[in-house]
N, CA, C and O atoms as a printed pandas DataFrame, in Angstrom:
     atom_number atom_name residue_name chain_id  residue_number  x_coord  y_coord  z_coord
0              1         N          MET        A               1   -1.441  -23.104  -12.417
1              2        CA          MET        A               1   -0.860  -21.801  -12.113
2              3         C          MET        A               1    0.220  -21.980  -11.040
3              4         O          MET        A               1    0.009  -22.669  -10.042
4              5         N          THR        A               2    1.374  -21.352  -11.259
5              6        CA          THR        A               2    2.459  -21.472  -10.283
6              7         C          THR        A               2    2.216  -20.519   -9.118
7              8         O          THR        A               2    1.616  -19.455   -9.272
8              9         N          GLU        A               3    2.695  -20.930   -7.962
9             10        CA          GLU        A               3    2.538  -20.114   -6.771
10            11         C          GLU        A               3    3.560  -18.982   -6.787
11            12         O          GLU        A               3    4.733  -19.199   -7.090
12            13         N          LEU        A               4    3.111  -17.784   -6.461
13            14        CA          LEU        A               4    3.996  -16.627   -6.438
14            15         C          LEU        A               4    4.649  -16.492   -5.073
15            16         O          LEU        A               4    4.033  -16.780   -4.047
16            17         N          SER        A               5    5.900  -16.053   -5.069
17            18        CA          SER        A               5    6.579  -15.757   -3.809
18            19         C          SER        A               5    5.915  -14.531   -3.181
19            20         O          SER        A               5    5.150  -13.829   -3.843
20            21         N          GLU        A               6    6.206  -14.278   -1.914
21            22        CA          GLU        A               6    5.636  -13.096   -1.266
22            23         C          GLU        A               6    6.066  -11.822   -1.975
23            24         O          GLU        A               6    5.266  -10.900   -2.131
24            25         N          ASN        A               7    7.320  -11.759   -2.403
25            26        CA          ASN        A               7    7.803  -10.581   -3.121
26            27         C          ASN        A               7    7.063  -10.416   -4.448
27            28         O          ASN        A               7    6.670   -9.305   -4.803
28            29         N          GLN        A               8    6.873  -11.502   -5.175
29            30        CA          GLN        A               8    6.143  -11.442   -6.443
30            31         C          GLN        A               8    4.698  -11.007   -6.217
31            32         O          GLN        A               8    4.146  -10.240   -7.006
32            33         N          GLN        A               9    4.091  -11.492   -5.148
33            34        CA          GLN        A               9    2.720  -11.092   -4.826
34            35         C          GLN        A               9    2.659   -9.593   -4.542
35            36         O          GLN        A               9    1.764   -8.897   -5.023
36            37         N          ALA        A              10    3.617   -9.103   -3.755
37            38        CA          ALA        A              10    3.646   -7.676   -3.404
38            39         C          ALA        A              10    3.822   -6.818   -4.648
39            40         O          ALA        A              10    3.149   -5.798   -4.800
40            41         N          VAL        A              11    4.720   -7.226   -5.537
41            42        CA          VAL        A              11    4.956   -6.479   -6.777
42            43         C          VAL        A              11    3.684   -6.472   -7.623
43            44         O          VAL        A              11    3.303   -5.430   -8.155
44            45         N          LEU        A              12    3.034   -7.606   -7.751
45            46        CA          LEU        A              12    1.806   -7.697   -8.527
46            47         C          LEU        A              12    0.720   -6.785   -7.962
47            48         O          LEU        A              12    0.065   -6.053   -8.704
48            49         N          VAL        A              13    0.535   -6.835   -6.656
49            50        CA          VAL        A              13   -0.490   -5.996   -6.018
50            51         C          VAL        A              13   -0.176   -4.522   -6.233
51            52         O          VAL        A              13   -1.071   -3.746   -6.571
52            53         N          LEU        A              14    1.071   -4.123   -6.045
53            54        CA          LEU        A              14    1.434   -2.717   -6.237
54            55         C          LEU        A              14    1.226   -2.268   -7.684
55            56         O          LEU        A              14    0.787   -1.145   -7.933
56            57         N          GLU        A              15    1.540   -3.143   -8.629
57            58        CA          GLU        A              15    1.318   -2.814  -10.044
58            59         C          GLU        A              15   -0.171   -2.626  -10.333
59            60         O          GLU        A              15   -0.563   -1.671  -11.004
60            61         N          GLU        A              16   -0.997   -3.541   -9.824
61            62        CA          GLU        A              16   -2.440   -3.460  -10.068
62            63         C          GLU        A              16   -3.064   -2.260   -9.364
63            64         O          GLU        A              16   -3.944   -1.601   -9.918
64            65         N          LEU        A              17   -2.610   -1.973   -8.143
65            66        CA          LEU        A              17   -3.113   -0.798   -7.442
66            67         C          LEU        A              17   -2.711    0.487   -8.166
67            68         O          LEU        A              17   -3.486    1.442   -8.219
68            69         N          SER        A              18   -1.514    0.508   -8.717
69            70        CA          SER        A              18   -1.070    1.680   -9.474
70            71         C          SER        A              18   -1.958    1.900  -10.701
71            72         O          SER        A              18   -2.301    3.035  -11.032
72            73         N          LYS        A              19   -2.324    0.808  -11.369
73            74        CA          LYS        A              19   -3.224    0.924  -12.523
74            75         C          LYS        A              19   -4.594    1.446  -12.097
75            76         O          LYS        A              19   -5.152    2.335  -12.740
76            77         N          ALA        A              20   -5.131    0.892  -11.014
77            78        CA          ALA        A              20   -6.443    1.327  -10.523
78            79         C          ALA        A              20   -6.385    2.801  -10.106
79            80         O          ALA        A              20   -7.321    3.560  -10.358
80            81         N          TRP        A              21   -5.284    3.194   -9.470
81            82        CA          TRP        A              21   -5.097    4.584   -9.042
82            83         C          TRP        A              21   -5.141    5.499  -10.269
83            84         O          TRP        A              21   -5.807    6.534  -10.255
84            85         N          ALA        A              22   -4.427    5.109  -11.326
85            86        CA          ALA        A              22   -4.381    5.919  -12.545
86            87         C          ALA        A              22   -5.771    6.032  -13.179
87            88         O          ALA        A              22   -6.140    7.106  -13.655
88            89         N          VAL        A              23   -6.533    4.964  -13.193
89            90        CA          VAL        A              23   -7.895    4.992  -13.742
90            91         C          VAL        A              23   -8.754    5.974  -12.946
91            92         O          VAL        A              23   -9.501    6.761  -13.527
92            93         N          CYS        A              24   -8.648    5.929  -11.633
93            94        CA          CYS        A              24   -9.417    6.842  -10.780
94            95         C          CYS        A              24   -9.010    8.289  -11.016
95            96         O          CYS        A              24   -9.867    9.170  -11.093
96            97         N          ARG        A              25   -7.712    8.540  -11.130
97            98        CA          ARG        A              25   -7.236    9.904  -11.372
98            99         C          ARG        A              25   -7.756   10.411  -12.715
99           100         O          ARG        A              25   -8.176   11.563  -12.827
100          101         N          GLN        A              26   -7.727    9.541  -13.744
101          102        CA          GLN        A              26   -8.234    9.950  -15.061
102          103         C          GLN        A              26   -9.728   10.240  -15.004
103          104         O          GLN        A              26  -10.230   11.051  -15.783
104          105         N          ALA        A              27  -10.441    9.589  -14.095
105          106        CA          ALA        A              27  -11.881    9.810  -13.941
106          107         C          ALA        A              27  -12.174   11.055  -13.108
107          108         O          ALA        A              27  -13.334   11.435  -12.950
108          109         N          GLY        A              28  -11.123   11.696  -12.571
109          110        CA          GLY        A              28  -11.304   12.931  -11.837
110          111         C          GLY        A              28  -11.279   12.806  -10.327
111          112         O          GLY        A              28  -11.572   13.776   -9.628
112          113         N          VAL        A              29  -10.933   11.629   -9.801
113          114        CA          VAL        A              29  -10.855   11.451   -8.354
114          115         C          VAL        A              29   -9.584   12.131   -7.853
115          116         O          VAL        A              29   -8.512   11.961   -8.434
116          117         N          SER        A              30   -9.708   12.897   -6.779
117          118        CA          SER        A              30   -8.556   13.633   -6.245
118          119         C          SER        A              30   -7.592   12.690   -5.520
119          120         O          SER        A              30   -7.962   11.605   -5.070
120          121         N          GLU        A              31   -6.352   13.144   -5.426
121          122        CA          GLU        A              31   -5.329   12.383   -4.694
122          123         C          GLU        A              31   -5.748   12.200   -3.236
123          124         O          GLU        A              31   -5.558   11.126   -2.666
124          125         N          ALA        A              32   -6.315   13.239   -2.636
125          126        CA          ALA        A              32   -6.717   13.156   -1.225
126          127         C          ALA        A              32   -7.784   12.082   -1.021
127          128         O          ALA        A              32   -7.708   11.311   -0.064
128          129         N          ILE        A              33   -8.764   12.025   -1.900
129          130        CA          ILE        A              33   -9.815   11.008   -1.792
130          131         C          ILE        A              33   -9.223    9.624   -2.000
131          132         O          ILE        A              33   -9.574    8.688   -1.282
132          133         N          LEU        A              34   -8.339    9.482   -2.963
133          134        CA          LEU        A              34   -7.699    8.181   -3.200
134          135         C          LEU        A              34   -6.909    7.721   -1.987
135          136         O          LEU        A              34   -6.995    6.557   -1.593
136          137         N          ARG        A              35   -6.144    8.622   -1.394
137          138        CA          ARG        A              35   -5.356    8.250   -0.211
138          139         C          ARG        A              35   -6.268    7.824    0.936
139          140         O          ARG        A              35   -6.032    6.803    1.582
140          141         N          THR        A              36   -7.309    8.615    1.180
141          142        CA          THR        A              36   -8.224    8.309    2.275
142          143         C          THR        A              36   -8.949    6.986    2.045
143          144         O          THR        A              36   -9.061    6.167    2.957
144          145         N          ALA        A              37   -9.438    6.780    0.831
145          146        CA          ALA        A              37  -10.163    5.546    0.520
146          147         C          ALA        A              37   -9.252    4.322    0.611
147          148         O          ALA        A              37   -9.669    3.268    1.093
148          149         N          THR        A              38   -8.023    4.461    0.152
149          150        CA          THR        A              38   -7.075    3.349    0.205
150          151         C          THR        A              38   -6.746    2.979    1.646
151          152         O          THR        A              38   -6.730    1.801    2.003
152          153         N          LEU        A              39   -6.482    3.993    2.475
153          154        CA          LEU        A              39   -6.198    3.724    3.883
154          155         C          LEU        A              39   -7.413    3.140    4.602
155          156         O          LEU        A              39   -7.276    2.247    5.438
156          157         N          THR        A              40   -8.592    3.645    4.275
157          158        CA          THR        A              40   -9.812    3.122    4.891
158          159         C          THR        A              40  -10.012    1.655    4.539
159          160         O          THR        A              40  -10.349    0.846    5.403
160          161         N          ALA        A              41   -9.807    1.314    3.276
161          162        CA          ALA        A              41   -9.946   -0.084    2.850
162          163         C          ALA        A              41   -8.925   -0.977    3.558
163          164         O          ALA        A              41   -9.260   -2.074    4.005
164          165         N          ALA        A              42   -7.688   -0.507    3.658
165          166        CA          ALA        A              42   -6.645   -1.300    4.321
166          167         C          ALA        A              42   -6.951   -1.475    5.810
167          168         O          ALA        A              42   -6.838   -2.579    6.341
168          169         N          LEU        A              43   -7.334   -0.398    6.475
169          170        CA          LEU        A              43   -7.648   -0.486    7.903
170          171         C          LEU        A              43   -8.841   -1.401    8.151
171          172         O          LEU        A              43   -8.829   -2.202    9.086
172          173         N          THR        A              44   -9.864   -1.285    7.321
173          174        CA          THR        A              44  -11.032   -2.148    7.460
174          175         C          THR        A              44  -10.646   -3.609    7.310
175          176         O          THR        A              44  -11.126   -4.459    8.061
176          177         N          SER        A              45   -9.786   -3.906    6.349
177          178        CA          SER        A              45   -9.321   -5.276    6.146
178          179         C          SER        A              45   -8.562   -5.786    7.364
179          180         O          SER        A              45   -8.777   -6.912    7.813
180          181         N          PHE        A              46   -7.666   -4.945    7.898
181          182        CA          PHE        A              46   -6.928   -5.333    9.109
182          183         C          PHE        A              46   -7.870   -5.621   10.269
183          184         O          PHE        A              46   -7.717   -6.629   10.959
184          185         N          VAL        A              47   -8.850   -4.736   10.489
185          186        CA          VAL        A              47   -9.783   -4.913   11.602
186          187         C          VAL        A              47  -10.605   -6.186   11.411
187          188         O          VAL        A              47  -10.809   -6.941   12.362
188          189         N          MET        A              48  -11.070   -6.424   10.201
189          190        CA          MET        A              48  -11.872   -7.623    9.938
190          191         C          MET        A              48  -11.060   -8.895   10.155
191          192         O          MET        A              48  -11.584   -9.898   10.640
192          193         N          ASP        A              49   -9.773   -8.849    9.793
193          194        CA          ASP        A              49   -8.920  -10.036    9.883
194          195         C          ASP        A              49   -8.334  -10.237   11.280
195          196         O          ASP        A              49   -8.265  -11.364   11.771
196          197         N          SER        A              50   -7.913   -9.140   11.918
197          198        CA          SER        A              50   -7.148   -9.257   13.160
198          199         C          SER        A              50   -7.826   -8.671   14.385
199          200         O          SER        A              50   -7.400   -8.931   15.510
200          201         N          GLY        A              51   -8.878   -7.883   14.185
201          202        CA          GLY        A              51   -9.555   -7.245   15.305
202          203         C          GLY        A              51   -9.025   -5.847   15.561
203          204         O          GLY        A              51   -7.961   -5.462   15.077
204          205         N          GLU        A              52   -9.793   -5.101   16.333
205          206        CA          GLU        A              52   -9.451   -3.705   16.581
206          207         C          GLU        A              52   -8.189   -3.536   17.412
207          208         O          GLU        A              52   -7.359   -2.684   17.094
208          209         N          ASP        A              53   -8.023   -4.322   18.465
209          210        CA          ASP        A              53   -6.858   -4.148   19.334
210          211         C          ASP        A              53   -5.551   -4.450   18.606
211          212         O          ASP        A              53   -4.594   -3.680   18.694
212          213         N          VAL        A              54   -5.513   -5.564   17.890
213          214        CA          VAL        A              54   -4.287   -5.929   17.157
214          215         C          VAL        A              54   -3.997   -4.886   16.079
215          216         O          VAL        A              54   -2.848   -4.490   15.883
216          217         N          THR        A              55   -5.043   -4.445   15.384
217          218        CA          THR        A              55   -4.852   -3.424   14.351
218          219         C          THR        A              55   -4.289   -2.144   14.960
219          220         O          THR        A              55   -3.370   -1.544   14.402
220          221         N          ALA        A              56   -4.829   -1.729   16.088
221          222        CA          ALA        A              56   -4.334   -0.518   16.756
222          223         C          ALA        A              56   -2.871   -0.683   17.147
223          224         O          ALA        A              56   -2.089    0.260   17.023
224          225         N          GLU        A              57   -2.490   -1.871   17.620
225          226        CA          GLU        A              57   -1.089   -2.118   17.985
226          227         C          GLU        A              57   -0.184   -2.032   16.768
227          228         O          GLU        A              57    0.894   -1.441   16.827
228          229         N          ILE        A              58   -0.626   -2.627   15.661
229          230        CA          ILE        A              58    0.176   -2.601   14.427
230          231         C          ILE        A              58    0.358   -1.164   13.951
231          232         O          ILE        A              58    1.467   -0.742   13.621
232          233         N          PHE        A              59   -0.741   -0.424   13.921
233          234        CA          PHE        A              59   -0.674    0.931   13.385
234          235         C          PHE        A              59   -0.022    1.913   14.342
235          236         O          PHE        A              59    0.377    2.999   13.922
236          237         N          ALA        A              60    0.097    1.568   15.603
237          238        CA          ALA        A              60    0.822    2.411   16.548
238          239         C          ALA        A              60    2.311    2.445   16.217
239          240         O          ALA        A              60    3.016    3.367   16.626
240          241         N          LEU        A              61    2.791    1.449   15.483
241          242        CA          LEU        A              61    4.197    1.388   15.092
242          243         C          LEU        A              61    4.508    2.272   13.882
243          244         O          LEU        A              61    5.674    2.531   13.582
244          245         N          LEU        A              62    3.473    2.731   13.196
245          246        CA          LEU        A              62    3.688    3.470   11.952
246          247         C          LEU        A              62    4.434    4.794   12.099
247          248         O          LEU        A              62    5.297    5.073   11.266
248          249         N          PRO        A              63    4.159    5.627   13.105
249          250        CA          PRO        A              63    4.892    6.905   13.156
250          251         C          PRO        A              63    6.415    6.735   13.129
251          252         O          PRO        A              63    7.108    7.475   12.431
252          253         N          ALA        A              64    6.924    5.784   13.870
253          254        CA          ALA        A              64    8.386    5.582   13.888
254          255         C          ALA        A              64    8.872    5.095   12.525
255          256         O          ALA        A              64    9.932    5.515   12.061
256          257         N          LYS        A              65    8.106    4.213   11.877
257          258        CA          LYS        A              65    8.508    3.719   10.558
258          259         C          LYS        A              65    8.477    4.834    9.524
259          260         O          LYS        A              65    9.349    4.907    8.657
260          261         N          ILE        A              66    7.476    5.701    9.612
261          262        CA          ILE        A              66    7.375    6.823    8.679
262          263         C          ILE        A              66    8.573    7.751    8.863
263          264         O          ILE        A              66    9.210    8.151    7.889
264          265         N          ARG        A              67    8.874    8.090   10.111
265          266        CA          ARG        A              67   10.007    8.982   10.390
266          267         C          ARG        A              67   11.341    8.367    9.980
267          268         O          ARG        A              67   12.278    9.083    9.626
268          269         N          LYS        A              68   11.422    7.037   10.029
269          270        CA          LYS        A              68   12.645    6.330    9.644
270          271         C          LYS        A              68   12.805    6.268    8.123
271          272         O          LYS        A              68   13.888    5.964    7.622
272          273         N          GLY        A              69   11.731    6.556    7.395
273          274        CA          GLY        A              69   11.807    6.553    5.939
274          275         C          GLY        A              69   11.367    5.254    5.294
275          276         O          GLY        A              69   11.584    5.055    4.098
276          277         N          ASP        A              70   10.752    4.366    6.063
277          278        CA          ASP        A              70   10.349    3.076    5.514
278          279         C          ASP        A              70    9.365    3.189    4.352
279          280         O          ASP        A              70    9.263    2.260    3.550
280          281         N          PHE        A              71    8.643    4.295    4.241
281          282        CA          PHE        A              71    7.644    4.450    3.186
282          283         C          PHE        A              71    8.025    5.514    2.172
283          284         O          PHE        A              71    7.240    5.836    1.280
284          285         N          SER        A              72    9.221    6.059    2.305
285          286        CA          SER        A              72    9.672    7.081    1.365
286          287         C          SER        A              72   10.023    6.421    0.037
287          288         O          SER        A              72   10.566    5.317    0.003
288          289         N          PRO        A              73    9.705    7.112   -1.055
289          290        CA          PRO        A              73   10.038    6.546   -2.373
290          291         C          PRO        A              73   11.537    6.335   -2.510
291          292         O          PRO        A              73   12.343    7.142   -2.048
292          293         N          ARG        A              74   11.876    5.272   -3.132
293          294        CA          ARG        A              74   13.284    4.967   -3.402
294          295         C          ARG        A              74   13.531    5.110   -4.901
295          296         O          ARG        A              74   12.677    4.750   -5.710
296          297         N          PRO        A              75   14.695    5.634   -5.269
297          298        CA          PRO        A              75   15.001    5.708   -6.706
298          299         C          PRO        A              75   15.107    4.294   -7.285
299          300         O          PRO        A              75   15.576    3.367   -6.625
300          301         N          ALA        A              76   14.665    4.158   -8.516
301          302        CA          ALA        A              76   14.757    2.873   -9.185
302          303         C          ALA        A              76   16.233    2.507   -9.364
303          304         O          ALA        A              76   17.063    3.372   -9.644
304          305         N          PRO        A              77   16.555    1.212   -9.200
305          306        CA          PRO        A              77   17.955    0.810   -9.414
306          307         C          PRO        A              77   18.364    1.052  -10.864
307          308         O          PRO        A              77   17.575    0.872  -11.791
308          309         N          ALA        A              78   19.606    1.462  -11.030
309          310        CA          ALA        A              78   20.127    1.699  -12.379
310          311         C          ALA        A              78   20.244    0.376  -13.110
311          312         O          ALA        A              78   20.730   -0.612  -12.559
312          313         N          SER        A              79   19.793    0.365  -14.357
313          314        CA          SER        A              79   19.915   -0.864  -15.143
314          315         C          SER        A              79   21.304   -0.947  -15.745
315          316         O          SER        A              79   21.920    0.062  -16.088
316          317         N          THR        A              80   21.774   -2.158  -15.862
317          318        CA          THR        A              80   23.115   -2.360  -16.424
318          319         C          THR        A              80   22.986   -2.653  -17.914
319          320         O          THR        A              80   22.089   -3.380  -18.342
320          321         N          PRO        A              81   23.894   -2.078  -18.696
321          322        CA          PRO        A              81   23.829   -2.291  -20.164
322          323         C          PRO        A              81   24.171   -3.699  -20.553
323          324         O          PRO        A              81   24.161   -4.031  -21.739
């Protein structure tokens, strides 16, 4: 198996998470529950890997990134014919 670049890994994870999200929605799970569960899983992973203090420092940076638009959806690039 070939090693994936970081970008390829990120794309793969986002694709798989999108599929899992769709399965949950079809099963009747609300968007609010999905968002909360996803954030809880991510935060738990950060705490387990880096500890509470480092995680708190990382997540303290989020408000500025959110306001800057770092997490806002971007339109898909136009494909060329």
